[in-house]
C-alpha positions as CSV (number, residue, x, y, z in Angstrom):
1,X,0.0,0.3,-0.5
2,X,1.7,3.0,-1.3
3,X,1.6,6.3,0.6
4,X,1.5,9.6,-0.7
5,X,4.2,11.9,0.1
6,X,3.1,15.4,1.0
7,X,3.8,18.3,-0.9
8,X,6.6,20.7,-0.2
9,X,5.5,24.2,0.0
10,X,7.7,26.8,-0.5
11,X,7.6,29.6,2.1
12,X,6.9,32.9,0.5
13,X,9.7,35.6,0.3
14,X,9.2,38.3,2.7
15,X,9.4,41.8,0.9
16,X,12.3,43.7,1.8
17,X,12.1,47.1,1.9
18,X,15.5,48.6,0.0
19,X,17.4,51.5,1.6
20,X,17.1,54.4,-0.9
21,X,17.1,58.1,-0.8
22,X,13.8,59.8,0.0
23,X,12.9,63.0,-2.0
24,X,14.1,66.1,-0.2
25,X,11.1,68.2,-1.3
26,X,9.0,65.4,0.5
27,X,11.2,65.8,3.5
28,X,10.7,69.8,3.5
29,X,6.9,69.8,3.3
30,X,7.0,67.4,6.1
31,X,9.3,69.1,8.4
32,X,7.4,72.5,7.5
33,X,4.0,71.0,8.4
34,X,5.6,70.0,11.4
35,X,7.4,73.7,12.2
36,X,3.6,74.9,11.2
37,X,2.1,73.0,13.5
38,X,4.2,74.3,16.1
39,X,3.3,77.7,15.4
40,X,-0.1,77.8,16.2
41,X,0.4,77.0,20.1
42,X,2.4,77.7,22.8
43,X,1.9,74.4,24.9
44,X,4.6,72.9,26.3
45,X,3.5,69.4,26.5
46,X,3.0,69.9,22.8
47,X,5.6,71.3,21.5
48,X,7.9,68.9,23.4
49,X,5.9,66.2,21.7
50,X,6.9,67.7,18.1
51,X,10.2,68.0,19.2
52,X,10.1,64.4,20.2
53,X,8.4,63.3,16.8
54,X,11.3,65.0,14.4
55,X,14.0,63.7,16.7
56,X,12.3,60.3,16.4
57,X,12.3,60.5,12.3
58,X,15.8,61.8,12.0
59,X,17.0,59.2,14.4
60,X,15.8,56.2,12.5
61,X,15.3,58.1,8.6
62,X,18.7,59.9,8.2
63,X,21.8,58.5,6.5
64,X,25.5,59.3,7.5
65,X,26.5,62.0,5.0
66,X,27.9,65.5,6.3
67,X,24.7,66.6,6.5
68,X,22.9,64.3,8.5
69,X,25.0,64.7,11.4
70,X,24.2,68.3,12.3
71,X,20.7,67.7,13.9
72,X,22.5,67.6,17.5
73,X,23.5,71.0,17.1
74,X,19.6,72.1,16.2
75,X,18.7,70.6,19.5
76,X,21.5,72.4,21.4
77,X,20.7,75.9,19.5
78,X,16.6,75.6,20.2
79,X,17.8,75.1,24.3
80,X,20.3,78.4,23.7
81,X,17.0,80.0,22.3
82,X,14.8,78.7,25.2
83,X,17.4,80.3,27.8
84,X,17.8,83.9,26.2
85,X,14.1,84.0,25.8
86,X,13.4,83.5,29.4
87,X,16.5,85.5,30.1
88,X,15.1,88.4,28.1
89,X,11.5,88.2,29.6
90,X,13.5,88.8,33.5
91,X,15.5,91.8,32.1
92,X,12.9,93.3,30.6
93,X,10.3,91.9,32.1
94,X,6.9,92.6,34.3
95,X,3.7,91.3,36.1
96,X,1.5,89.6,33.7
97,X,-1.5,90.5,36.1
98,X,-2.1,92.0,39.6
99,X,-2.0,88.3,41.1
100,X,1.0,87.3,39.4
101,X,3.5,86.0,42.0
102,X,6.9,87.5,42.4
103,X,9.7,84.8,42.3
104,X,12.5,87.2,43.7
105,X,13.5,90.7,43.0
106,X,16.4,92.5,41.5
107,X,17.5,96.2,41.9
108,X,15.8,98.0,39.8
109,X,17.6,100.2,37.0
110,X,16.2,103.8,36.3
111,X,15.6,104.6,32.8
112,X,14.7,108.2,31.6
113,X,11.4,109.6,30.8
114,X,11.6,108.6,26.7
115,X,11.6,104.8,28.0
116,X,8.6,105.7,29.8
117,X,6.9,101.7,30.6
118,X,10.1,99.8,30.1
119,X,11.8,98.9,33.2
120,X,14.7,96.8,33.7
121,X,15.1,94.1,36.6
122,X,13.4,94.5,39.3
123,X,10.7,92.1,40.5
124,X,10.3,88.7,38.5
125,X,7.4,87.0,38.4
126,X,6.4,84.1,37.7
127,X,4.0,84.9,34.9
128,X,6.7,86.8,33.1
129,X,9.2,83.7,33.1
130,X,6.9,81.4,31.6
131,X,5.5,83.5,29.0
132,X,9.0,84.0,28.1
133,X,9.2,80.0,28.6
134,X,6.6,79.2,26.1
135,X,7.3,81.8,23.6
136,X,11.0,80.3,23.2
137,X,9.9,76.4,23.3
138,X,7.5,77.6,20.1
139,X,10.6,79.3,18.6
140,X,13.0,76.5,19.5
141,X,10.5,74.0,17.7
142,X,10.6,76.2,14.4
143,X,14.2,76.0,14.5
144,X,14.7,72.3,15.2
145,X,12.1,71.8,12.6
146,X,13.9,73.0,10.0
147,X,17.1,71.2,11.5
148,X,15.3,67.9,10.9
149,X,14.6,68.6,7.4
150,X,18.2,69.7,6.9
151,X,19.5,66.5,8.6
152,X,17.5,64.2,6.5
153,X,17.0,65.7,3.0
154,X,19.8,65.7,0.5
155,X,20.9,69.2,-0.5
156,X,21.9,68.5,-3.9
157,X,18.7,67.1,-4.8
158,X,17.1,69.6,-3.6
159,X,18.7,72.0,-5.9
160,X,18.5,69.3,-8.6
161,X,14.6,69.2,-8.0
162,X,13.9,73.2,-8.1
163,X,11.9,74.4,-10.8
164,X,14.4,75.6,-13.9
165,X,12.8,79.3,-13.3
166,X,14.2,79.4,-10.0
167,X,17.4,78.1,-10.5
168,X,19.1,81.1,-9.5
169,X,17.3,81.5,-6.2
170,X,17.0,78.0,-5.1
171,X,21.1,78.1,-5.5
172,X,21.5,80.5,-3.0
173,X,18.6,79.0,-0.3
174,X,20.8,75.5,-1.1
175,X,23.8,77.2,0.0
176,X,22.5,79.1,2.9
177,X,20.8,76.2,4.0
178,X,23.7,74.0,3.8
179,X,25.8,76.4,5.6
180,X,24.9,75.2,9.4
181,X,25.4,71.5,8.6
182,X,28.8,72.2,6.8
183,X,29.9,74.0,10.0
184,X,28.8,71.4,12.1
185,X,31.1,69.0,10.3
186,X,33.6,70.8,10.3
187,X,33.4,71.5,14.4
188,X,33.3,67.7,14.4
189,X,36.1,67.1,12.7
190,X,38.7,69.4,14.0
191,X,37.6,68.5,17.2
192,X,38.2,64.7,16.5
193,X,41.6,66.1,15.1
194,X,42.5,68.1,18.0
195,X,41.7,64.8,20.1
196,X,43.8,62.4,18.2
197,X,47.0,65.0,19.2
198,X,45.9,64.9,22.6
199,X,45.5,68.7,23.0
200,X,43.1,70.0,25.9
201,X,39.3,70.5,24.9
202,X,38.4,72.7,27.3
203,X,38.8,76.6,28.1
204,X,39.0,79.8,26.2
205,X,42.1,78.8,24.3
206,X,40.5,75.5,23.3
207,X,37.9,77.3,21.7
208,X,39.8,79.9,19.8
209,X,42.0,76.6,18.1
210,X,38.6,75.2,17.5
211,X,36.8,78.1,15.5
212,X,39.6,79.2,13.9
213,X,40.3,76.3,11.7
214,X,36.5,75.9,11.7
215,X,36.1,79.2,9.7
216,X,39.4,78.5,7.6
217,X,37.4,75.1,6.8
218,X,34.1,77.0,6.0
219,X,35.4,79.4,3.7
220,X,37.5,76.9,1.6
221,X,34.3,74.8,1.1
222,X,32.5,77.9,0.0
223,X,35.2,78.2,-2.5
224,X,35.2,75.4,-3.9
225,X,31.8,75.4,-3.6
226,X,31.3,78.9,-5.7
227,X,34.3,77.4,-8.6
228,X,32.6,74.4,-9.5
229,X,29.4,76.1,-9.3
230,X,30.6,79.0,-11.9
231,X,32.3,75.8,-14.1
232,X,28.8,74.1,-14.5
233,X,27.4,77.6,-15.8
234,X,25.4,78.7,-12.5
235,X,24.9,82.3,-12.9
236,X,25.1,82.9,-16.7
237,X,23.6,85.2,-18.4
238,X,21.6,83.8,-21.6
239,X,20.3,85.5,-24.4
240,X,16.8,86.2,-24.0
241,X,14.5,88.2,-26.6
242,X,12.9,91.0,-25.2
243,X,9.5,89.5,-26.1
244,X,9.9,87.1,-23.7
245,X,11.2,89.2,-21.2
246,X,8.3,91.4,-21.5
247,X,6.2,88.1,-21.2
248,X,7.9,87.2,-18.3
249,X,7.7,90.2,-16.5
250,X,4.2,90.9,-17.3
251,X,2.7,87.6,-15.9
252,X,5.1,88.1,-12.8
253,X,3.0,91.5,-11.9
254,X,-0.4,90.2,-12.3
255,X,0.7,87.2,-10.7
256,X,1.8,89.4,-7.6
257,X,-1.0,91.7,-8.1
258,X,-3.5,88.6,-7.8
259,X,-2.1,87.6,-4.9
260,X,-2.0,90.7,-3.1
261,X,-5.3,91.3,-3.3
262,X,-6.2,87.6,-2.8
263,X,-4.0,87.9,0.5
264,X,-6.2,91.1,1.8
265,X,-8.9,90.1,0.8
266,X,-8.7,86.6,2.8
267,X,-7.5,88.9,5.9
268,X,-9.8,91.1,5.8
269,X,-13.4,89.7,6.8
270,X,-15.0,92.9,5.6
271,X,-14.0,92.8,2.1
272,X,-16.2,91.1,-0.9
273,X,-15.7,87.4,-1.1
274,X,-14.3,88.0,-4.9
275,X,-11.4,89.4,-3.7
276,X,-10.3,86.4,-1.8
277,X,-10.2,83.2,-3.1
278,X,-10.9,84.0,-6.7
279,X,-7.7,86.4,-6.7
280,X,-5.7,84.1,-5.0
281,X,-6.2,81.5,-7.6
282,X,-5.8,84.1,-10.3
283,X,-2.5,85.2,-8.3
284,X,-1.6,81.2,-8.2
285,X,-2.2,80.8,-11.9
286,X,-0.6,83.5,-13.5
287,X,2.6,83.3,-11.1
288,X,2.9,79.4,-12.5
289,X,2.6,80.9,-16.1
290,X,5.3,82.9,-15.7
291,X,8.0,80.5,-14.1
292,X,6.7,78.4,-16.8
293,X,8.0,81.3,-19.4
294,X,11.0,82.1,-17.6
295,X,11.9,78.4,-17.5
296,X,11.9,77.8,-20.8
297,X,15.3,79.9,-21.4
298,X,16.8,77.8,-18.6
299,X,18.2,74.5,-20.5
300,X,19.9,71.6,-17.8
301,X,19.9,67.9,-17.7
302,X,18.9,66.0,-14.4
303,X,20.8,62.6,-13.8
304,X,19.2,60.0,-11.6
305,X,15.8,61.7,-10.3
306,X,13.6,60.3,-7.7
307,X,10.4,59.3,-8.4
308,X,7.7,60.0,-5.9
309,X,6.8,56.7,-4.4
310,X,4.5,55.4,-1.5
311,X,7.2,56.7,1.0
312,X,7.0,60.3,-0.5
313,X,3.3,60.5,-0.2
314,X,3.1,59.0,3.2
315,X,6.2,61.6,4.5
316,X,4.4,64.4,2.8
317,X,0.5,63.5,4.2
318,X,1.4,62.7,8.0
319,X,3.2,66.2,7.9
320,X,0.3,68.2,6.6
321,X,-1.8,65.8,8.8
322,X,-0.5,67.2,11.7
323,X,-0.5,70.8,10.9
324,X,-4.6,70.9,9.7
325,X,-4.8,68.7,12.6
326,X,-3.7,71.3,15.2
327,X,-5.6,74.1,13.2
328,X,-8.9,72.5,13.7
329,X,-8.1,71.9,17.8
330,X,-6.9,75.4,18.1
331,X,-10.5,76.6,17.1
332,X,-11.6,73.6,19.4
333,X,-9.9,73.9,22.3
334,X,-8.4,78.0,22.5
335,X,-7.3,77.4,26.4
336,X,-5.1,73.8,25.2
337,X,-3.1,75.5,22.5
338,X,-2.7,78.8,24.2
339,X,-2.5,77.9,27.9
340,X,-2.8,80.7,30.5
341,X,0.6,81.2,32.7
342,X,-1.2,81.2,35.8
343,X,-2.7,77.9,35.7
344,X,-1.0,74.5,35.1
345,X,-1.0,73.6,31.1
346,X,-4.4,71.5,30.3
347,X,-3.4,68.2,28.3
348,X,-5.9,66.6,26.4
349,X,-5.3,63.0,24.7
350,X,-7.4,63.8,21.5
351,X,-5.2,67.1,20.6
352,X,-1.6,65.6,22.1
353,X,-2.2,62.6,19.7
354,X,-2.1,65.0,16.4
355,X,1.7,65.7,17.0
356,X,2.2,61.9,16.9
357,X,1.2,61.0,13.3
358,X,4.3,63.2,12.2
359,X,6.2,60.2,13.7
360,X,4.9,58.0,10.8
361,X,7.6,58.6,8.4
362,X,9.7,56.8,10.5
363,X,7.9,53.2,9.5
364,X,6.1,54.5,6.4
365,X,9.8,55.6,4.4
366,X,12.7,53.4,3.5
367,X,15.4,53.6,5.5
368,X,18.2,56.1,4.4
369,X,21.0,54.8,2.2
370,X,24.4,54.9,3.5
371,X,28.1,54.1,2.8
372,X,28.0,50.4,3.2
373,X,25.5,49.9,0.8
374,X,26.6,52.2,-2.2
375,X,29.7,49.8,-1.7
376,X,27.5,46.3,-1.5
377,X,26.5,47.7,-5.0
378,X,29.8,48.4,-6.1
């Protein structure tokens, strides 16, 4: 009696997400959405959540390129901003109300009659310190979100993604945004070289020995970047016909007028509604047409363009969802979004869950491309 042998089934292969660079525009839209959400509140719990979400995404999705190692400096920069804001409140502060408790008193400095209403030092109240703390945390959260975008987005790919009509302005912006990551990389390299030589790393003299090489390295990199951009034709003036220049200028002027009138109608509630969204739409259409006309004279090639996939759309969607969610939360829970300084900041679970949506790119986006991945490909 023969027995049938069971068929061997092969296990289904697991889908492996390969490392790749995410489109830099997607990272910037995500970061700007988080920054816009931070600008809508002064609640310290929500601001700390936004900063924590940005740090988590950077930790999970940044690579090992020089610009990706500067996020820690942005965190320190944000802490310095908070401290300076509180110190300013102590120096130029005052009571937030008649019942504002006094923490401590400093000797008051009298000012002339011209500066009436401004008091230097004097009584330092709890409300003034908390107001400075909340404002400083909001500004620090904005800076940290921009630092997260700088640590995640490739500046070279960002320059390649800019429309041809804005390549000159875009070049200046990309160079300006990459200055801080380059300085952070220079500080790390100079500090590591000094440690290898056994030089002391503390004191004023050590700071002077670090600052001068860092500035020299930044100047050398700037000159190298300028020379490479000049060799590639950036900044050149082409022969544009007078008719094309008149067309581009006319479209741009109409776009600026439409955007200006539309913004006025949108902000002024008493203005006719026809001056709001219709004029904004006309301004946007003419702006797109002017950029298209100006971009026709710019001839450039693109190499290895990054296509928009699920990771890009998930990053953009999460950042916009956080901004839109906190916008609606601000209309419903004003006291939570802008807590008073005379009581403990209120915290609602529904509101605190909205910034957590911004952490989805840490899971839904592919891991960053590292040097060992490129070496394996080669």
